[in-house]
C-alpha positions in Angstrom: 97.8 -43.2 -54.4 96.4 -42.5 -57.8 98.7 -42.0 -60.7 95.8 -40.4 -62.6 95.3 -36.7 -62.4 91.8 -35.3 -62.5 91.9 -33.0 -65.5 90.8 -29.5 -65.2 88.6 -27.8 -67.8 91.5 -26.1 -69.6 93.3 -29.5 -69.9 90.6 -31.2 -71.9 89.3 -31.0 -75.5 86.7 -28.3 -76.5 84.2 -31.1 -76.9 84.8 -32.3 -73.3 84.9 -28.7 -72.1 81.3 -28.4 -73.2 80.4 -31.5 -71.1 82.2 -29.9 -68.1 80.2 -26.8 -68.6 76.9 -28.8 -68.7 77.9 -30.7 -65.6 78.8 -27.5 -63.8 75.3 -26.1 -64.5 73.5 -29.3 -63.7 75.4 -30.6 -60.6 77.2 -27.4 -59.4 80.6 -29.0 -60.0 82.3 -31.5 -62.3 82.7 -34.7 -60.2 86.2 -36.1 -60.3 85.1 -39.4 -61.8 83.3 -37.7 -64.7 86.4 -35.5 -65.2 88.5 -38.6 -65.4 86.5 -39.9 -68.4 87.7 -36.7 -70.2 91.2 -38.3 -70.6 89.5 -39.8 -73.6 88.1 -37.7 -76.4 84.9 -39.8 -76.5 84.4 -41.6 -73.2 82.8 -38.8 -71.2 80.2 -38.1 -73.9 79.6 -41.8 -74.4 79.2 -42.4 -70.7 76.9 -39.5 -70.2 74.7 -40.6 -73.1 74.5 -44.1 -71.5 73.8 -42.9 -68.0 71.3 -40.3 -69.1 69.5 -42.5 -71.5 65.7 -43.1 -71.2 64.8 -46.1 -69.0 61.7 -47.7 -67.5 63.3 -47.2 -64.1 62.5 -44.2 -62.0 65.3 -42.2 -60.4 64.8 -43.8 -57.0 64.8 -47.3 -58.5 68.0 -46.5 -60.4 69.6 -45.6 -57.0 68.6 -49.1 -55.7 70.6 -50.6 -58.6 73.5 -48.1 -58.3 74.0 -48.8 -54.6 73.7 -52.6 -54.8 76.1 -52.8 -57.7 78.7 -50.4 -56.3 78.7 -52.4 -53.0 79.4 -55.7 -54.8 82.1 -54.0 -56.9 83.6 -52.3 -53.8 83.7 -48.8 -55.3 84.0 -46.2 -52.6 83.6 -43.3 -55.1 80.3 -44.6 -56.4 79.1 -45.7 -53.0 79.8 -42.2 -51.7 78.2 -40.4 -54.7 75.1 -42.7 -54.7 74.6 -42.5 -50.9 74.3 -38.7 -51.4 72.0 -39.1 -54.4 70.0 -41.8 -52.6 69.4 -39.3 -49.8 68.3 -36.7 -52.3 65.8 -39.3 -53.7 64.3 -39.8 -50.2 66.1 -42.9 -48.8 67.1 -42.8 -45.2 70.6 -43.7 -44.0 69.4 -47.2 -42.8 67.6 -47.8 -46.1 70.7 -46.9 -48.1 72.7 -49.4 -46.0 70.1 -52.1 -46.7 70.2 -51.3 -50.4 74.0 -51.6 -50.4 73.6 -55.0 -48.9 71.2 -56.0 -51.7 67.9 -55.9 -49.9 65.1 -53.6 -49.0 62.9 -54.9 -46.1 61.0 -51.6 -46.2 59.6 -52.2 -49.8 58.9 -55.6 -51.4 59.2 -54.4 -55.0 62.5 -52.5 -54.3 63.7 -55.6 -52.4 63.3 -57.7 -55.5 65.2 -55.1 -57.5 68.0 -54.8 -55.0 68.4 -58.6 -54.8 68.4 -58.9 -58.6 71.0 -56.2 -59.0 73.3 -57.7 -56.5 72.8 -61.2 -57.9 73.5 -60.1 -61.5 76.6 -58.4 -60.4 77.9 -61.2 -58.2 77.1 -63.9 -60.7 78.3 -61.8 -63.7 74.9 -62.2 -65.4 74.3 -65.8 -64.6 71.3 -64.8 -62.5 69.7 -67.3 -60.1 66.3 -68.4 -61.4 64.6 -67.9 -58.0 65.9 -64.3 -57.8 64.6 -63.7 -61.4 61.2 -65.3 -60.5 60.9 -63.2 -57.4 61.6 -60.1 -59.5 58.8 -60.8 -61.9 56.4 -61.8 -59.0 57.1 -58.5 -57.4 55.5 -56.8 -60.4 58.6 -55.9 -62.6 58.4 -56.5 -66.3 60.8 -57.8 -69.0 61.5 -54.2 -70.0 62.5 -53.4 -66.4 64.8 -56.5 -66.4 66.6 -55.3 -69.6 66.8 -51.7 -68.3 68.2 -53.1 -64.9 70.9 -55.1 -66.8 71.9 -52.0 -68.8 72.1 -50.0 -65.6 74.2 -52.7 -63.9 76.6 -52.4 -66.9 76.5 -48.6 -66.7 77.4 -48.6 -63.0 80.0 -51.3 -63.4 81.9 -49.1 -65.9 82.2 -46.3 -63.4 83.0 -48.7 -60.6 85.9 -50.2 -62.7 87.1 -46.7 -63.8 87.4 -45.6 -60.2 88.9 -48.9 -58.9 91.6 -48.6 -61.6 92.3 -44.8 -61.4 91.7 -44.2 -57.7 91.0 -40.5 -58.3 90.0 -38.6 -55.1 86.4 -39.0 -53.9 84.7 -35.6 -53.9 81.5 -36.6 -52.0 81.1 -37.3 -48.3 82.8 -40.7 -47.8 80.4 -43.6 -47.3 81.2 -45.8 -44.4 81.9 -49.5 -45.1 79.0 -51.9 -44.4 81.3 -53.8 -42.0 82.0 -50.6 -40.0 78.3 -49.8 -39.8 77.1 -53.4 -38.9 79.9 -53.9 -36.3 
């Protein structure tokens, strides 16, 4: 059980209250993991700046990375959130499961991105050369590579925050790959 409370709006600084208000408007609620960042005066704003920064990756491509990384890092919060977001971006349930496993048989370019994201995360940045070569052969650029690495870092931060705090998941719970594949 978590020893971390999920702070309410009135329990955070006025600076963080403004972020809560913006999240409420944009998402309809303040996700528990974002609220948890507000235990710090600066972390929520810093994290939102990173996760909302401009990138060469489209929203759907970002979800490929988010799902692959969150699966490797075994973060049920992020897997649940990004399963919902992946569906909003047009992925089917079966496609989301594939992406979580680090592959995409339904799209060669997304397959290269999923494999790269999984490999970078598993190998802590010591990417296999054949995975990297395949990424570029699929049509990705050096800019896309750098942006993918930044996104791997972004998602790893949230994965680690949840794995450490274990705040309640406020999205429909994603099933484990083992349960689905059994």
